[in-house]
C-alpha angles and dihedrals in degrees: 000000000000091000090051090051091050091048092053091046090051092049090048091051090049093052092047090052093050091049091048091049090051092056095051113114110242112214115217100205101136099070124164113242110229094176131253093064092301114134129166146153136208092252096074102273125128140168122190127184097017113171120177103163115015113100116220116239108281095029112109093182144349104287096197140346115230137173128197136180118217124189124203131194153103094281093061089062094060092092091054111071113226095014124117106190132023146161117249088239124042102185134042131180131192138163118259118275093024119156102227128192115194119200104199117197119189109201095184129086091240136066122284136174139207101206123175118200135196100045120147106280095213087068105025116046109239088002090276142123107198134189118180132172138163108234153289081035147109131226133173134204139169135219138167114236119230125245123261135051112294141140116228128202117239119188149133110266095200107121111283094352094110092044088051094055111283097124136114143161131235118203121204110202110332092342126227098264134292126303120232125255097020104156111248091359110064136014120268115259091221106033117201111247139172097193097100136013119244089254094052091047090055093048090049096047113109116258117245113260116236112237131200120231113271117256114265113262119246095203114123109252093213094055091046093052090047091052092050091048092053092048090048092052091049093050090047093053091049094046096043097092092047093049091048089059093043092053096044110134094008124123122233093259091050091051091050092048090048094048091051089048090054091047090052090052092047092050090049091050092049092048091052090047093051091047091052092048091049091049091052093048094048092045090052092051089048092059093049097051112106117242116250 
């Protein structure tokens, strides 16, 4: 009987030791450097887009050196109803040209990421800074934030992890506004509701209003193009000193890549603005139509 009791106790101690070992945070600090800021090991740790010394265009020097520790896991989503995963912090803010080191700790027994989007592609491949580790584990990486005021998306790119709550925003300077569906910070774009079924929602949705083609403009095309050309030259002359400072230290290929990136952002902004204006116009017409 005594031998049986000792055997059970020994097994209990063994299982406790295994469970404790499983919860220990494994530090991934011996990563293989594959070049271009890409580091990884065979134990499930990876850093992409690391940059410890190259200044982004427009940064004359490192403005500040900061270090943060971010936890990720299921337990951090408990305070957000309906979410499954989360970071322990949903919003970060730093001044432009800050050298930032992120210590990412995954407290779960699965893989998580801390991925930052929208960075200049001439310096960060794919426009990303990416930390990834299979938990429980810890991994660290460094980047230099660009100049200007902008809000960047931070999330976990594992399938459905962002949709289930693992999403945050990082503001450089004053930021460029808030992103949607940041847990605890901004409202969800698609809010869960039990008021109507999907079928009822479709039936109750307003029908699109037929529109007639707009009348052809009588404006002279040649005059219009001339006016646009003059305005473009004026804007170019005014912006030249600012662009010279922005492109300081950048190669020709980096300047071209950066200009195309700015054009893409401008086109996206104009498209959103036109969409909002169209929505306002059509919604206004909807209200004035007589009921049949």
